[in-house]
N, C-alpha and C positions, 0 to 999 in steps of 0.2 A: 717795647709795647709802650706806645704813649697814653696817659691818662688825662692830659690837659693839653691846652694849645695857647699860644700867645694871642693876645687881641680877644679874648673871650668875655672880656666885659664892655663896657662902654668906652669904644676906642677913643674919643673924643677926651673923655675925662683922662684917660690914661695918658694921652699925648700933652694934656695942659699940665698933668701932676709932673711929668718926665722934663717938660721942657720950662715951666714956670714955677713947678715946686710949690705951689700955693698952699699955704697955711691956713686954718680957719679964723675968721676974722672976729674980733672982738670978744662976746660972751663966753668965759669959761672953760676953756680948754685944761686939761689937767696941768699944772706947772711941771716942767722937765718933758712932758710928752711932745713929740715931734715926729713928721713924716720920715725924716731919716731913722729915728730909733724904732718906729713901727716896722719899717722895711728890714732893719738889721735884724730885729727880734724873729719876725717871719722867714729871714734865711736861714737863722741859726736852729728854728725849730724844724726847718725843712730838712737841715743838714743832719740834726739828731735823730728825728723819726720818720723821716720820708715824706713825700709830696702828699699821702693820703691823709697824714697827721693834720695838713695844714687848713684851718678854718680862722674867721675873725674871733671866734671864741677863745681858741687855744692861743691866738696870739695876744690877744687881750689879757689872758691870764699869764703870759710869760713877762707881760709888762705890770701886772699887778693893777689892772686898771677894770673898768666894766666895758662889756664889749660894746656898748653905744658909743663910747668916747671915741673908739676908732673910727666910727662913721664920719665923725666930724673932719677926718683928715683924708681919708681914702673911701670911695663909695662901696667898694665891696671885694670879694676875693679874686676875680677877673682884673681887675685895676691891679689890686695888691700883687699879683702874679708878674705883670708887666713891669711893674716897678722893682720887684726882686730881680727879675731875667737883668735889666740893666744895670742894677747893683752888681751882681757878680760877674758880667760879662765885660765890664770895663777894665781898662788895664790896671795892674795892681801896682805898678811904678812909673815914675816920670819915662815918657817915650823919647824925649828930646836926646837923651845921650845915645840913643840907639840908631837915630837916623842917620843916614848917609853911608852906613856899613853895607857890604857885599848883600845882594839880593839873597845870596843861599843862607849867608849868616842870619839874616833877618827871618827869612822862613821857618829856619830851624827854631829861631827864639818865639815865632807865633805858634808854632807846633807843640813847643815845650809848653807853651803858655795855655793853650787849648787842652793838653793833657791834664795840667793841673788844676783847671777848671773844671773839668768831668769827674776827677778823682775825688777833689775836694767837695765837689756839690753834687753826687751822684744823682740826685733828683731831677736835674737838668735833662737827663735822658729820658726822661718820660714826658717830658713837654715838647709837642710839636711846634717847632718854630720857623716852619716854612713860610710862614706869613710873619715875620719877624715885626715887632712893635719898636720901632728904631727910637731909643732915646739918646742922650747925650755922651754916655760912656761907650755904649756900644758903637755909636757913629766915630768915636775917635779910635777906637780899635780897627774899624773897617778902614779909616783914612789912612791909617797906619799901614796896613796891607797893601793898600794901594800904593803908597808911597814908596815901598819897599821894592816895588817894580817898575819905579821912573826910570827914564834912560836907557831901556832895553828894546826899544823900537816895538813893545807890544800894543794891540788895540784894547780898547775897553774891554769887548768879551773876552779877549784872551787873558787878561790880567785876572777877571772873575775867575774864569776856567781853571786857572792857576790855583788861585786861593780856593776856590771849593775843592779842587783834587786834595790838596794837603789838608783841609778840613775833614774832608769826608773819611780820608784814611785816618787821621787821629782819632775822630770822632768813633768810628767803628771799633778801631784797637781799645779806646776807653771802654765802650758799651761791652765788649767782651771780657774784659779785666773785671769791671764793675759788676756785672752778672755772676763772673766766678767767685769774687768775694761774697755776693749776696746769697748764694746757694750755699756755700760753705757755713755761713751762719745760719740759715734757714732750715736746712735739711737733716734729717735724723741721722743720715750716713756721713762717715767723713769720706775724703776723696779715695783713700785708701780701700775702704769698705764698700764704697761704689764700683771701683773698676775691678775688685775681687769677684763681686757678685757676678760680674759679665765674663771674667777670666775663663772659665772652663768651656764656655760656649765659643767665644773668638779665638781660643787654641785650636778648636776642633774645626771651625770653619777655615782658618788659614792653613792648618794641616792638610786638609783636602786639595790644596793648590789653586782655590779659586780665587784667591787675593795676593798674588804674589808679590806686589809691591809693597802691601801693607806688611806682609809678612817678613819682607827684607829690611824694614827700617831696624835700625840698632836700639839698643836699649837706651833711653834717657833723651830719644829724639824730641820729646815734647816737654823737657824739662828746662823750660826758659819761661821767665815771668812776663807780666804786661810790659814793663819797661824795656825789657830787653825785645821784645816784640816790636814795639815803638820803634827802636833804635835801628834794628834789622831792617823792618820795611821802608824808613824814611829815607834811608841812605839811597837805595836804588830808585826811590819816587824822584827825589832831587836831582839824581844822575839824568833820568829821563827829560826832566823839566829842562836839563842843564842842555841837553842836545836840542829841544825844542828852541830855547831862547838864543843858542849859538846860531841855529839857521836863519833867525831875523835879523842877524848884524849883517851889514854890509860887507860882501867880499872885498 
């Protein structure tokens, strides 16, 4: 469930900060304070305490400054969130060494990066980014994904469809994994206690013959972690995309 959305502040101010990176002019910014330090501190706070903990006051406390000092750099929480999204969404390493590789290798690389992004920054799953605020880092990642599909005879919409298919799969898998981790931390019951409480009812239900497929599942059918689920699902997804891309090639 989302609790925030990108572009919730003054969109023009967000774009100016993302693309021009303006620092306060002249009088009295605190020595050592910068827009990048503010955004980095905000990301670290959200990583540690969740998006609900994010506020200008708490970010200022992280930096050891007064709250009003932050407003000299960023107008408010909405604009700060836009800066945070671009800060974490960008590539974590130079992309040039990956360019020119086979499209499937590149999509696997992109999928891995998306998984690492959401598991490192679980608060991202609470942000509705269906209207993305496009900053330099996010645009670099998008441009790289498009370039991965060059030379395959794909139209623009087909490239976007492929990128979205991979992104939606990885995001959904990451969401399930993150929520499993979250409930494990927050619930008073362990996983074992949770399923033990349901056990007698489910056993009677299956013994009655109404759910034969569920009853036939072997012990350990659910014994795989998030990473295994990602790898298992990504392979057939890419196989299907391979068939589609092959169909676009001249015979």
